Backbone bond lengths (Angstrom), bond angles and torsions (degrees), N, CA, C in turn:
res aa  C-N    CA-C-N  psi(-1)  N-CA   C-N-CA  omega(-1)  CA-C   N-CA-C  phi
1 M - - - 1.496 - - 1.598 106.32 -
2 S 1.334 111.65 135.18 1.466 116.14 -178.05 1.554 109.60 -84.03
3 K 1.307 118.08 165.95 1.477 118.64 177.51 1.494 113.21 -56.10
4 G 1.320 119.29 -42.19 1.406 122.43 178.84 1.498 111.71 -60.68
5 E 1.277 118.39 -43.28 1.437 123.50 177.16 1.505 113.78 -62.49
6 K 1.370 117.66 -39.81 1.482 125.70 177.60 1.544 106.89 -62.21
7 I 1.301 117.73 -45.22 1.441 124.77 -178.28 1.500 109.56 -61.29
8 L 1.369 118.40 -47.67 1.475 124.63 177.82 1.482 111.72 -61.37
9 Q 1.315 118.24 -39.91 1.451 123.25 177.60 1.546 109.65 -65.40
10 L 1.286 117.47 -44.63 1.411 122.09 179.07 1.575 110.22 -58.44
11 I 1.329 114.90 -49.37 1.460 120.12 175.71 1.496 113.93 -54.12
12 K 1.343 114.86 -46.47 1.445 118.84 179.17 1.527 110.15 -64.01
13 N 1.294 120.46 -38.03 1.459 122.26 176.94 1.512 112.04 -65.64
14 L 1.357 117.09 -42.53 1.451 120.45 177.66 1.516 114.25 -66.39
15 E 1.361 117.48 -29.33 1.459 121.45 175.35 1.534 112.94 -63.35
16 K 1.366 118.02 -27.83 1.431 123.34 -177.40 1.577 111.24 -77.06
17 L 1.327 117.94 -18.97 1.474 120.38 -174.82 1.546 110.96 -80.60
18 D 1.366 113.78 153.57 1.420 115.47 176.57 1.560 109.37 -92.30
19 N 1.292 118.80 179.05 1.414 120.79 -173.64 1.501 115.16 -59.52
20 E 1.287 120.30 -38.91 1.417 123.42 -177.87 1.589 107.62 -66.23
21 Q 1.296 116.49 -45.65 1.440 121.14 178.83 1.529 112.27 -62.54
22 L 1.300 115.58 -39.70 1.493 119.23 175.97 1.484 112.78 -63.85
23 E 1.396 115.71 -36.89 1.463 118.59 176.81 1.550 111.79 -62.64
24 Q 1.300 113.14 -39.05 1.526 118.33 174.66 1.523 112.20 -60.99
25 V 1.317 115.67 -43.42 1.458 121.20 179.55 1.566 108.90 -61.37
26 N 1.360 111.66 -45.03 1.482 117.36 -179.22 1.540 111.24 -62.96
27 K 1.305 117.39 -42.09 1.502 120.08 177.02 1.462 109.29 -64.32
28 S 1.308 123.71 -38.71 1.524 125.09 178.64 1.453 107.02 -64.94
29 A 1.304 121.24 -45.27 1.401 127.25 -177.05 1.581 110.38 -59.13
30 E 1.349 113.85 -46.39 1.425 122.30 -178.92 1.549 108.91 -62.73
31 A 1.351 116.08 -44.56 1.417 121.68 179.46 1.564 111.35 -60.05
32 C 1.356 116.65 -42.93 1.439 120.17 176.44 1.446 110.87 -64.40
33 L 1.323 121.02 -38.14 1.478 122.48 178.67 1.519 110.33 -66.18
34 I 1.296 115.98 -41.14 1.481 118.07 178.29 1.556 110.64 -61.86
35 V 1.286 115.04 -46.37 1.517 119.74 -179.82 1.552 111.02 -60.38
36 Q 1.302 115.96 -45.42 1.534 120.63 173.87 1.420 113.26 -58.98
37 T 1.285 116.81 -42.80 1.520 121.45 179.21 1.494 109.92 -64.85
38 L 1.345 119.59 -42.36 1.421 122.65 -179.50 1.535 109.45 -63.05
39 K 1.337 114.73 -47.96 1.493 120.92 179.34 1.559 109.82 -56.11
40 S 1.307 114.79 -46.91 1.498 119.05 -179.43 1.480 111.30 -63.67
41 S 1.362 117.78 -37.91 1.418 123.44 -179.87 1.573 109.61 -65.52
42 K 1.316 114.83 -44.69 1.442 118.35 -179.42 1.511 109.99 -65.64
43 S 1.284 119.72 -43.64 1.490 123.78 175.35 1.513 113.00 -57.32
44 L 1.321 113.72 -44.65 1.490 121.87 -179.97 1.546 107.30 -63.39
45 G 1.357 114.37 -46.22 1.407 120.23 -178.60 1.568 111.38 -61.10
46 A 1.251 118.44 -41.92 1.469 120.42 175.57 1.461 112.83 -67.40
47 I 1.317 120.51 -36.80 1.452 123.15 177.25 1.527 108.55 -62.78
48 I 1.344 117.14 -49.16 1.465 121.57 -178.91 1.550 109.99 -61.97
49 K 1.280 114.64 -44.66 1.470 121.59 -175.68 1.625 108.26 -62.90
50 N 1.284 116.41 -33.64 1.492 120.02 -173.35 1.488 110.35 -90.29
51 S 1.434 119.63 -7.11 1.464 118.85 -178.29 1.505 111.63 -83.80
């Protein structure tokens, strides 16, 4: 399955969810984004500290 096909499948799956389920997906996505941002910040901090 190509990346485009995976994205289309994800969209189709999201369309099946009701508003409450979509809110849960949104919260999960936000949490993942926060974690990724924190990891990036720590990595960047370590790089700056060691330079």
